[in-house]
KOLNU-544406 format. One line per 4 residues: number of its first residue (from 1); for each residue x, y, z of N, C-alpha, C. Coordinates in steps of 0.001 Angstrom, whole numbers, plus 500000, padded with zeros to 6 digits. Atoms other than C-alpha are relative to their C-alpha. Last residue first. Example, Ala and Ser with C-alpha at 12.3 -4.5 7.8 and 13.67 -1.06 7.14 Angstrom:
2	499180/498810/499940/513670/498940/507140/499230/501090/500730; 500890/498810/500000/512300/495500/507800/500900/501200/500000;
# end
This chain:
399	498724/500676/500242/111088/405147/770559/501126/500934/499807; 499794/501200/499204/107845/407046/770189/501330/499368/499633; 499749/501202/500776/108029/410528/768738/500276/498824/500905; 498597/500417/500047/106495/413194/770926/500142/498690/499236;
395	499762/501394/499622/103105/414657/770072/501465/499642/499871; 499798/500836/501189/103130/418476/769958/500275/498572/500431; 498634/500360/500388/101840/419954/773193/500007/499173/498725; 499875/499926/501453/098333/421393/773242/501409/499664/499531;
391	501133/500682/500628/097296/420453/776776/500137/499956/498478; 499711/501441/500094/100786/421390/777993/498864/499219/499354; 499136/500227/501164/100108/425045/777166/500248/498506/499811; 500810/499696/501175/097199/425086/779607/500791/499759/498719;
387	500834/501177/500249/099379/423337/782179/499093/500207/498796; 499115/501061/500510/101968/426126/781899/499184/498760/499659; 499668/499615/501373/099210/428729/782285/500895/498941/499360; 501152/500339/500814/097951/426889/785375/500218/500356/498536;
383	499849/501422/500310/101453/427102/786821/498824/499502/499169; 498953/500097/501033/101107/430869/786534/500253/498546/499614; 500639/499586/501246/097823/430635/788467/500994/499930/498844; 500774/501150/500456/099668/428656/791146/499254/500325/498706;
379	499057/501028/500447/102239/431439/791465/499264/498775/499456; 499504/499578/501310/099465/434039/791587/500985/498980/499448; 501083/500138/500969/097726/432180/794419/500459/500364/498593; 500199/501422/500267/100988/431778/796344/498922/499790/498936;
375	498838/500440/500780/101778/435502/796035/499852/498525/499623; 500193/499541/501375/098244/436365/797170/501153/499563/499106; 501111/500639/500693/098576/434161/800241/499841/500429/498559; 500441/498942/500905/102018/435120/801461/498914/499441/499103;
371	501321/499457/499712/103942/432850/803813/499710/501189/499082; 500047/498801/499170/106945/431209/802169/498570/500500/500186; 499677/500259/498594/106667/427649/800862/499798/501233/500884; 500829/501074/499458/105105/427546/797360/500223/499750/501497;
367	501278/500372/500617/107893/429767/795940/499357/498780/500663; 499816/501297/500647/110590/430803/798461/498663/499554/499418; 500652/501172/499411/110370/434516/799265/500304/498736/499206; 500769/500697/501022/112778/437344/798459/499482/498688/500570;
363	501409/500059/499632/114174/439932/800842/499141/499378/498928; 500801/499166/500904/117498/440938/799285/498519/499961/500341; 501419/500005/499648/120152/439645/801693/499229/500959/499102; 500399/499009/498986/123509/439329/799918/498496/499960/500230;
359	500328/498698/500574/124078/436044/798009/499663/500981/501126; 499353/499933/501304/125738/432726/798941/499817/501367/499361; 498872/499084/499990/124831/433239/802594/500754/500080/498690; 498760/500726/499716/122658/430122/802874/501233/500897/500001;
355	500125/500712/498713/119387/432067/803171/501308/499312/500392; 499996/499025/498906/120330/434481/800364/500040/499297/501356; 498701/499330/499979/121262/431759/797873/500123/500995/501138; 499080/500938/499361/118187/429711/798797/501396/500607/500073;
351	500368/500198/498604/115981/432704/798036/500990/499093/500715; 499683/498793/499237/117804/433713/794839/499690/499807/501482; 498550/499857/499882/117787/430159/793431/500364/501209/500868; 499521/501060/499110/114086/429673/794159/501497/500123/500232;
347	500400/499626/498645/113218/433024/792598/500471/498974/501019; 499138/498905/499547/115260/432184/789489/499656/500420/501422; 498620/500446/499858/113589/428812/789018/500907/501077/500565; 499897/500928/498866/110041/429979/789696/501451/499614/500245;
343	500373/499284/498780/110276/433011/787400/500183/499115/501229; 498832/499212/499594/112161/430984/784787/499719/500795/501265; 499034/500917/499395/109297/428484/784653/501236/500743/500493; 500534/500458/498715/106671/431179/784067/500990/499093/500728;
339	500110/498899/499050/108750/432872/781365/499539/499552/501371; 498637/499580/499635/109795/429689/779574/499945/501103/501036; 499491/500994/499054/106186/428443/779686/501413/500351/500442; 500771/499923/498751/104821/431605/778086/500586/499069/501057;
335	499506/498836/499248/107645/431644/775521/499248/500173/501315; 498655/500283/499517/106816/428106/774381/500537/501136/500848; 500087/500928/498884/103118/428866/774144/501354/499695/500597; 500625/499312/498880/103750/431924/771983/499927/499107/501228;
331	499011/499105/499390/106184/430091/769713/499439/500720/501227; 499606/498797/500736/103759/427300/768888/500962/500844/500834; 500468/500034/501384/102740/423744/769766/500444/501216/499211; 501197/499179/500201/104842/423530/772900/499643/500064/498516;
327	501001/500761/500750/107301/420612/773009/498706/500785/499795; 499392/500554/501215/110371/422613/774018/498971/499303/499124; 499730/498885/500919/108302/424660/776477/500579/499499/498681; 501287/499616/500591/106962/421458/778066/500199/501136/498995;
323	500337/501085/500927/110547/420279/778570/498666/500301/499314; 499263/499733/501242/111372/423683/780079/499743/498903/498967; 500555/498804/500623/108619/423151/782634/500694/500318/498684; 501225/500420/500682/109756/419612/783322/499342/501187/499301;
319	499621/500757/501201/113251/420905/784053/498766/499549/499226; 499424/499060/500967/111860/423539/786435/500376/499280/498705; 501068/499127/500496/109598/421086/788266/500514/500924/498899; 500841/500813/500879/112391/418497/788547/498872/500836/499397;
315	499249/500226/501236/114773/421135/789928/499169/499200/498997; 500003/498737/500750/112175/422223/792487/500714/499821/498658; 501370/499833/500473/111701/418606/793540/499861/501292/499202; 500152/500879/501160/115489/418191/793711/498581/500088/499430;
311	499340/499341/501133/115688/421224/795995/499902/499160/498737; 500852/498878/500402/113085/419610/798264/500618/500755/498826; 501176/500581/500674/115066/416367/798325/499079/501112/499509; 499577/500396/501355/118262/418308/799116/498834/499409/499210;
307	499895/498778/500794/116572/420015/802075/500389/499677/498566; 501340/499470/500251/115504/416632/803443/500026/501249/499133; 500718/500930/500879/118987/415126/803037/498614/500538/499652; 499496/499885/501365/120826/418153/804424/499219/499110/499043;
303	498596/500271/500269/118698/418218/807543/500374/500159/498535; 499890/501145/500902/114931/417953/807830/501433/499664/499623; 500881/501101/499612/114357/420172/810857/500188/498749/499149; 499831/500369/498598/117293/422581/810597/499172/498755/500341;
299	498678/500605/499808/117434/422640/806804/500193/499526/501435; 500011/501276/500722/113691/423257/806529/501323/499266/500216; 500723/500924/499125/113959/425947/809207/499917/498621/499359; 499106/500265/498865/116625/427709/807125/499364/498998/500965;
295	499100/501074/500415/114394/427326/804053/501009/499667/501100; 500595/501298/499662/111721/429347/805863/500924/498847/499603; 498980/500910/499486/113961/432402/805744/499429/498646/500416; 498801/500054/500853/111888/434671/803474/501007/498939/500453;
291	500083/499295/501278/108584/433869/805213/501291/499816/499200; 501127/500563/500756/107883/431638/808189/499887/500607/498609; 499824/501457/500107/111281/432214/809818/498882/499343/499202; 500565/500425/501291/111075/435933/809064/500138/498495/499775;
287	501050/499158/500591/113356/436681/812035/499549/499447/498645; 499766/499657/501406/115266/433729/813554/498860/500860/499467; 498583/499664/500161/115247/433634/817369/500275/500490/498576; 499757/498550/499969/111477/433848/817879/501478/500372/500027;
283	500599/499452/498794/111066/430125/818617/500481/501427/500226; 501289/499401/500340/111861/429257/814997/499301/500597/501222; 499833/498635/500485/115536/428765/815914/498663/500672/499687; 499845/499082/498867/114770/425710/818036/500040/501458/499536;
279	499049/498897/500149/113401/423454/815321/500035/500858/501258; 499125/499884/498834/111558/420364/816528/501058/501085/499877; 500660/499316/498899/108507/420396/814234/500889/500293/501185; 501084/499108/500409/109986/417826/811848/499295/500571/501225;
275	501344/500590/500022/113138/416339/813336/498944/501024/499648; 500399/500221/498613/116571/417637/814397/498606/499379/500091; 500881/499019/499394/117921/417247/810883/499622/499651/501428; 501373/500512/499923/119297/414201/809064/499009/500982/500612;
271	500351/500857/501128/122692/415456/807832/498516/499625/499993; 499105/501108/500333/123292/418385/810131/499512/499211/498798; 500715/501102/500623/120279/420442/811096/500872/498807/499686; 500568/500886/498969/122126/422635/813576/499322/498780/499397;
267	498957/500844/499417/124278/424097/810787/499465/499015/501022; 499550/500934/501032/121239/425356/808883/501042/499036/500556; 501084/500957/500266/119709/426883/811994/500434/498950/498985; 500084/500890/498840/123000/428488/813037/498923/498934/499789;
263	498887/500946/500110/123439/429872/809521/500017/499023/501173; 500270/500899/501122/119994/431451/809668/501086/498943/499870; 501016/500955/499543/120635/432877/813128/499642/499003/498903; 499363/500891/499027/123853/434469/811864/499014/498940/500481;
259	499157/500927/500752/122109/435886/808812/500677/499003/500930; 500837/500932/500766/119345/437401/810910/500834/498961/499263; 500731/500944/499146/121723/438917/813469/499226/498958/499184; 499739/501347/500495/124187/440502/811029/499201/498931/500721;
255	500177/500051/501449/122827/444010/811474/500235/498611/499405; 500845/498973/500593/122325/443665/815230/499829/499773/498496; 501114/499632/499135/123770/441091/817628/499049/500996/499379; 500937/501114/499842/126017/439302/815144/498784/500353/500847;
251	501036/499348/499196/127740/442519/814093/498873/498992/500226; 499467/498697/499596/131066/441339/812637/499014/500748/500894; 499579/500079/498599/129664/437785/812650/500627/501311/500491; 501090/499593/499104/127759/438541/809444/500395/499999/501472;
247	499730/500566/498677/131016/438433/807435/498930/500451/500987; 498612/500454/499951/130923/439086/803678/500333/499351/501333; 499895/501140/500903/127127/439240/803557/501415/499420/500036; 500523/501157/499271/127092/441446/806633/500010/498740/499131;
243	499083/500321/498901/129390/443925/804871/499542/498758/500755; 498791/500578/500587/127358/443831/801658/500958/499564/501097; 500343/501311/500548/124115/444340/803551/501224/499312/499410; 500091/500945/498882/125618/447145/805650/499661/498597/499502;
239	498663/500328/499486/126763/448984/802528/499940/498964/501110; 499765/501436/500061/123347/448772/800851/501342/499575/500578; 501233/500786/500048/123307/452494/800170/500340/498515/499847; 500417/500421/498657/126659/453970/801301/498745/499140/499982;
235	501463/500115/499955/128465/454293/797983/499600/499461/501362; 500462/498982/500943/132086/455537/797907/498480/500036/499969; 500691/498916/499308/132915/453600/801075/499515/501100/499088; 499086/498854/499872/135551/451404/799421/499357/501180/500714;
231	498887/500408/499150/133484/448262/800056/500944/501162/500258; 500521/500116/498632/130400/449956/798636/501117/499657/500965; 500281/498644/499545/132294/451052/795526/499477/500001/501428; 498722/499327/499706/133772/447570/795109/499778/501407/500530;
227	499439/500636/498798/130340/445945/795412/501308/500670/500396; 500805/499595/498849/128848/448422/792932/500582/499448/501294; 499676/498606/499687/131676/447931/790433/499252/500493/501220; 498649/499988/499425/131264/444156/790578/500398/501411/500412;
223	500059/500660/498682/127499/444451/790050/501358/500039/500692; 500729/499120/499079/127869/447002/787222/499977/499415/501406; 499124/498866/499688/130555/444947/785482/499342/500950/500998; 498951/500482/499085/128442/441811/785692/500917/501133/500426;
219	500634/500234/498699/125477/443654/784154/501023/499540/501034; 500307/498707/499388/127649/445003/781343/499392/499848/501383; 498738/499369/499582/129134/441594/780585/499761/501327/500691; 499513/500753/498837/125694/439986/780543/501277/500621/500546;
215	500869/499729/498862/124363/442707/778241/500460/499298/501267; 499761/498633/499550/127328/442555/775864/499170/500321/501237; 498682/499982/499369/127103/438764/775624/500305/501375/500569; 500125/500759/498750/123366/438981/774928/501313/500033/500768;
211	500672/499109/499047/123915/441733/772362/499822/499315/501351; 499006/499005/499577/126474/439534/770571/499394/500961/501022; 499114/500573/498984/123959/436676/770495/501031/500980/500522; 498634/500211/500471/121413/438796/768607/500906/499509/501129;
207	499207/498782/500181/117894/438409/769971/501436/499636/499645; 499127/499927/501162/116056/435167/769242/500778/501281/499826; 500710/499408/501121/112984/434883/771456/500856/500252/498780; 500724/501083/500651/114859/432519/773766/499268/500508/498757;
203	498992/500921/500540/117260/435361/774540/499334/498849/499249; 499434/499354/501190/114439/437869/774933/501026/499092/499336; 501018/500062/501043/112653/435463/777282/500480/500662/498711; 500080/501384/500484/115828/434976/779310/498990/499890/498870;
199	498802/500274/500808/116373/438743/779576/499969/498587/499416; 500124/499299/501272/112795/439331/780739/501164/499710/499076; 501016/500706/500787/113137/436657/783403/499823/500639/498632; 499478/501305/500408/116418/438110/784675/499025/499243/499120;
195	498968/499771/501010/115119/441692/784713/500530/498667/499464; 500667/499580/501233/111938/440605/786509/501018/500237/498886; 500820/501098/500505/113835/438625/789161/499343/500363/498663; 499098/500993/500591/116535/441266/789657/499205/498875/499352;
191	499420/499389/501196/113864/443905/790222/500902/499021/499269; 501030/500040/501030/111966/441661/792626/500497/500584/498692; 500130/501388/500438/115167/441140/794612/498960/499860/498898; 498874/500411/500833/115922/444867/794738/499816/498588/499455;
187	500234/501446/500127/112524/445993/796009/501048/499438/499039; 499207/500683/501014/112883/449592/797283/499710/498485/500016; 500754/500512/498844/110063/450909/796911/500839/499893/501275; 500438/498907/499138/111989/453211/794528/499275/499488/501245;
183	498847/499579/499198/113820/450196/793085/499638/501144/500940; 499796/500977/498932/110465/448796/791978/501193/500364/500881; 501099/499906/499037/109532/451927/790035/500211/499042/501169; 499868/498726/499289/112950/452025/788352/498918/500131/501067;
179	498890/500117/499054/112771/448327/787476/500170/501273/500819; 500433/500849/498883/109323/448700/785899/501088/499895/501064; 501060/499299/499258/110442/451633/783760/499573/499199/501226; 499412/498852/499312/113728/449960/782733/498973/500737/500843;
175	499299/500504/498818/112065/446625/781939/500600/501144/500804; 501021/500531/499080/109646/448399/779610/500650/499509/501289; 500741/498860/499443/112427/450455/778009/498964/499528/501015; 499111/499350/499034/114675/447392/777569/499295/501185/500659;
171	500029/500812/498780/111780/445568/775943/500898/500581/501081; 501330/499963/499353/111180/448257/773338/499958/499257/501328; 500390/498699/499445/114956/448762/772714/498610/499992/500642; 499365/499627/498733/115977/445123/772309/499394/501258/500608;
167	499728/501108/499099/114304/443142/769554/500543/500374/501356; 501194/500782/499657/112541/445778/767468/500253/498943/501079; 501211/499184/499935/115131/448555/767133/498793/499219/500496; 499971/499192/498776/118221/446522/767990/498689/500743/500180;
163	499658/498592/500199/117454/443919/765350/499935/500751/501320; 498543/499876/500123/117632/440167/765919/500444/501441/499798; 499399/500010/498666/114058/440134/767236/501516/500144/499953; 499804/498613/499557/112870/441165/763755/500661/500073/501375;
159	498672/499526/500385/113450/437560/762650/500269/501436/500439; 499123/500969/500660/110411/436309/764658/501361/500619/499677; 498939/499286/500702/108329/439368/765580/500962/499092/499239; 500451/499445/501282/104975/437848/766521/501142/500579/499161;
155	500440/501094/500871/106180/435518/769289/499580/500494/498621; 498819/500670/500557/108136/438403/770837/499582/498907/499013; 499361/499165/501020/104954/440460/771249/501210/499318/499354; 500903/499591/501076/102787/437882/773017/500745/500737/498888;
151	500347/501188/500786/105511/436202/775081/499142/500383/498797; 498815/500407/500755/106915/439574/776222/499677/498797/499104; 499735/499008/501044/103473/440835/777206/501194/499596/499140; 501049/500006/501019/102449/437667/779053/500334/500954/498855;
147	499996/501293/500696/105745/437226/780940/498983/499998/498865; 498810/500042/500855/106023/440931/781784/500033/498699/499198; 500226/499105/501132/102452/441001/783085/501169/499976/499025; 500892/500675/500936/103018/437944/785279/499777/500842/498756;
143	499303/501195/500499/106016/439558/786952/499157/499295/498938; 499034/499587/501022/104263/442937/787217/500740/498808/499404; 500744/499762/501232/101303/441409/789053/500956/500336/498860; 500468/501319/500409/103674/440016/791685/499190/500097/498708;
139	498910/500656/500726/105453/443407/791799/499595/498599/499539; 500146/499749/501437/102122/444982/792729/501095/499335/499170; 498914/499211/500547/102571/443282/796129/499761/500211/498507; 499238/500627/501070/099402/442103/797783/501089/500954/499536;
135	498932/499181/500558/097366/442765/800891/500698/499228/498890; 499659/500406/501360/094040/441436/802119/501026/500963/499438; 500909/501039/500475/093047/441474/805781/500400/499470/498633; 499260/501260/500059/096070/443318/807179/499146/498872/499411;
131	499461/500427/498715/094652/446764/806502/500873/498777/499847; 500914/499482/498984/092950/446894/803110/500465/499470/501344; 501051/500848/499477/095648/446424/800517/499118/500719/500986; 501274/499290/500107/098692/447633/798658/498932/499075/500554;
127	501305/500650/499889/102177/446419/799527/498851/500985/499802; 500242/500922/501108/105757/447242/798533/498569/499490/499930; 501403/499753/500326/106862/450176/800671/499655/499203/498756; 500283/500159/501427/110126/448967/802220/498499/500168/499780;
123	499410/498898/500777/111583/450063/805583/499809/499845/498493; 498537/500161/500012/110768/446713/807239/500671/500995/499054; 499546/500997/499035/107109/447049/806295/501499/499842/499851; 498567/500140/499756/105459/449998/804558/500272/498970/501087;
119	499732/500396/498619/101963/449963/803056/501483/499693/500165; 499059/501088/499780/101277/451882/799855/500227/499730/501474; 500493/501133/500786/098136/453993/799600/500892/498778/500215; 501397/500236/499667/098615/456655/802260/499390/498845/499232;
115	500274/500102/498553/101845/457951/800789/498503/499867/500261; 500718/498825/499490/102004/457293/797018/499694/499820/501483; 499026/499012/499536/104696/454733/796088/499340/501241/500593; 499420/500494/498752/102187/451865/795875/501017/500985/500576;
111	500881/499760/498849/100204/453869/793328/500644/499588/501314; 499986/498560/499698/103086/453989/790828/499182/500275/501256; 498646/499700/499509/103636/450217/790931/500159/501477/500311; 499910/500459/498611/099859/449780/790648/501367/500286/500601;
107	500828/499101/499182/099750/451905/787488/500093/499619/501475; 499261/498734/499885/102668/449950/785990/499230/500994/500862; 498835/500217/499134/100964/446624/786724/500774/501294/500210; 500466/500068/498606/097654/447812/785272/501170/499857/500956;
103	500397/498647/499599/099352/448829/782005/499554/500052/501447; 498761/499232/499860/101091/445451/781781/499693/501432/500436; 499371/500413/498742/097790/443691/782496/501307/500750/500225; 500713/499451/498833/095976/445681/779786/500673/499653/501332;
99	499850/498548/499883/098743/444922/777228/499229/500584/501181; 498608/499569/499885/099006/441150/777798/500131/501512/500227; 499750/499450/498658/095393/440242/778553/501351/500681/500108; 500778/498784/499795/094369/439788/774898/500216/500652/501351;
95	499397/498903/500768/097183/437324/774321/499281/501319/500272; 499230/499145/499096/095835/435158/777152/500680/501152/499264; 500853/498927/499481/093157/433786/774809/500770/500951/500916; 499990/498925/500996/095835/431801/772979/499144/501179/500462;
91	499030/498964/499636/096230/429807/776225/500094/501123/498964; 499055/499973/501120/093005/427915/775518/500970/501160/500223; 500192/498903/500950/091433/427793/778961/501046/499903/498897; 501024/500408/500946/091293/424464/780800/499687/501080/498968;
87	499458/501079/500828/094590/425042/782628/499011/499538/498932; 499168/499406/501050/093218/428367/783830/500538/498923/499065; 500866/499251/500907/090451/426594/785760/500793/500557/498818; 500786/500971/500766/092806/424017/787264/499096/500697/498991;
83	499085/500737/500874/095283/426707/788336/499235/499027/499114; 499673/499111/501118/092498/428915/789710/500915/499302/498998; 501225/499891/500806/091218/426022/791836/500245/500876/498779; 500112/501269/500731/094777/425346/792995/498751/500001/499123;
79	498993/500039/501051/095184/429028/793884/499929/498735/499168; 500415/499078/501057/091913/429196/795806/500967/499940/498824; 501184/500602/500628/092848/426079/797780/499519/500880/498850; 499521/501171/500755/096323/427512/798440/498841/499327/499272;
75	499471/499513/501279/094805/430872/799389/500543/498857/499148; 501120/499449/500770/092675/429216/802070/500484/500451/498622; 500776/501106/500528/095622/427127/803259/498829/500470/499149; 499296/500514/501170/097815/430206/803620/499222/498859/499347;
71	500048/498990/501062/095271/431840/805891/500681/499505/498730; 501374/499867/500482/094780/428684/807943/499915/500984/498841; 500373/501176/500775/098506/427938/808221/498607/500145/499409; 499354/499915/501318/099371/431477/809296/499615/498817/499110;
67	500372/498767/500713/096849/431540/812166/500571/500021/498585; 500298/500350/501397/097253/427897/813216/499693/501227/499137; 498905/500726/500657/099043/428588/816508/499760/499724/498518; 500695/500931/500888/096523/431283/817562/501047/499247/499189;
63	500774/500919/499160/097564/433538/820454/499160/499030/499173; 501403/499875/500390/098681/436194/817939/499076/499084/500807; 500356/498652/500441/102260/436967/819015/498499/500176/499768; 499534/498968/499063/103174/433935/821132/499534/501404/499609;
59	500478/500237/498634/101072/431346/819304/500365/501156/500927; 501453/499831/499996/101520/432634/815739/499437/499846/501410; 500301/498568/500152/105246/433074/816326/498492/500250/500062; 499571/499273/498800/105553/429521/817685/499685/501490/499926;
55	500911/500101/498854/103259/428106/814936/500542/500658/501277; 500726/498801/499569/105154/429583/811992/499248/499861/501314; 499149/498829/499772/107936/427170/811066/499264/501149/500684; 498922/500316/499068/105993/423935/811503/500815/501237/500347;
51	500587/500189/498677/102885/425371/809892/501081/499734/501038; 500445/498689/499522/104902/426699/806952/499390/499883/501388; 498833/499289/499465/106695/423365/806628/499629/501390/500495; 499524/500710/498813/103411/421474/806272/501153/500770/500646;
47	500956/499736/498921/101990/424077/803880/500428/499332/501302; 499870/498606/499576/105117/423957/801713/499062/500346/501138; 498844/499954/499094/105063/420169/801619/500188/501414/500533; 500332/500750/498792/101550/420379/800152/501122/500020/501019;
43	500970/499199/499243/102443/423136/797674/499643/499304/501309; 499279/498867/499416/105582/421276/796557/499055/500872/500834; 499101/500517/498968/103606/418064/796054/500741/501139/500692; 500790/500384/498821/100766/419803/794204/500889/499534/501143;
39	500552/498767/499425/103208/421524/791827/499206/499686/501264; 498886/499304/499342/105115/418267/791273/499521/501297/500649; 499738/500679/498726/101855/416439/790573/501137/500662/500761; 501122/499753/499084/100847/418969/787908/500256/499386/501370;
35	499896/498605/499566/104257/418843/786219/498923/500316/501030; 498828/499824/499133/104232/415025/786124/500139/501428/500527; 500184/500537/498647/100595/414986/784852/501238/500154/500890; 498770/500743/499736/101026/417267/781825/499980/499540/501458;
31	498922/499171/499466/097423/418245/781181/501235/499124/500223; 499642/500190/498583/095292/416043/778964/501109/500953/500432; 499041/501067/499755/093899/417406/775675/500344/499886/501481; 500633/501025/499177/090766/419550/775570/500936/498841/500312;
27	500059/499515/498616/092707/422605/774375/499341/498988/500936; 498661/500108/499417/093573/420699/771199/499987/500396/501471; 499711/501421/499800/089880/420214/770413/501364/499807/500657; 500794/500462/498854/089164/423901/770936/500278/498531/500310;
23	499408/499430/498787/092054/424861/768628/499254/499543/501250; 498774/500742/499732/090832/422492/765936/500649/500482/501290; 500392/501325/499523/087350/424006/766173/501215/499148/500332; 500537/499831/498644/088767/427525/765911/499604/498664/500609;
19	498873/499766/499096/090903/426523/762940/499530/500145/501441; 499262/501259/499871/087871/425018/761190/501173/500150/500962; 500806/500886/499157/085777/428121/761877/500730/498689/500247; 499924/499468/498634/088527/430330/760487/499228/499115/500969;
15	498652/500276/499475/088854/428121/757407/500133/500484/501435; 499940/501427/499694/085100/428184/756847/501358/499607/500577; 500773/500213/498772/085085/431961/757063/500056/498537/500429; 499219/499460/498886/087917/432182/754500/499281/499793/501339;
11	498896/500924/499748/086046/429876/752124/500859/500447/501182; 500582/501182/499382/082910/431992/752425/501075/498985/500363; 500299/499648/498608/084953/435094/751728/499399/498822/500762; 498722/499853/499293/086414/433517/748585/499771/500319/501479;
7	499477/501341/499742/082996/432322/747414/501298/500050/500787; 500853/500615/498974/081576/435819/747812/500490/498606/500352; 499641/499387/498712/084529/437307/745934/499183/499385/501139; 498678/500503/499632/083982/434851/743045/500447/500549/501358;
3	500172/501367/499504/080225/435587/742915/501334/499441/500486; 500108/501042/501012/080951/439271/742572/499863/498629/500653; 499060/501098/499766/080213/441818/745295/499774/498897/498955;
# end
């Protein structure tokens, strides 16, 4: 090795060390306080509403009014701890988790379909776990895996994202495999959520605008065609859901029962609500009142004003998340925040849409509110990723 080559290598090592030191210093910056407080506020209100919605079922079915609150509270504490821990990690380190986590998610989605491993509830096999002590949905892992993998690979491609070969086909294949596995559970809402988040990340990543228009048009055509086919009797799968979505009062005592009870709860709340803890529908009238349909109880107890305030808090969280994405230091950080924020925003919209009758029933939970400890912990961990990115935001111009 010549003296010149040795000097060049030494210079390269010094540059790497300098970049590493700069990166560590940036990662020590303050987290975005408004986003952090909004997450804590939604989690706190969620625990209060979960207790209010769940204590009748917990009392009559389990003889323990605080059963759901205690379990959710434990996972909330764990999730907040994980959020704070993750927020202190340089988000560039998450690149190394992208491929292994995606592989793990696909393996888990396959395992959950194997009899004896996957747990079935309400005619859907979506859970893996040990009895009722600790269960989780592999789809929750898949959501995070898609965000990490898409953010990592899209951030490296730049102009290549405008090509069909590099910008569309690889991601369409990944989304196709995951969607197929989730539809076999079946888990329609989770499929829509992952497809929607993946599409948004590809759009932000810079894919061709014409392909975006074509994809949206194709998806709309498929949905419209499916609804028409179900209405005409050509397709029978999901026919009852479509029929009950159009008019749940046709079979208010059976297939439309849940939707009818949800609408009754929402209507009973009026403008100001019947009062916190005073819901009538939660006394074993409304199914899944502590889970997918907790927003109905919110509307009944807190009324239109209370429900609107909660929706505004979600809107503020989502807007703040996108603001952090706009001010992220690099492309990878921006895509991470877009993915995590889109997951929360789209899931919130789908849940409220289902509960209010705007969308057909799909079985999707409300972030930070619905019962589900592992789901809550993962959601808070995702918020930790957003906070990690916020530590390295580009300085905004004063004035």
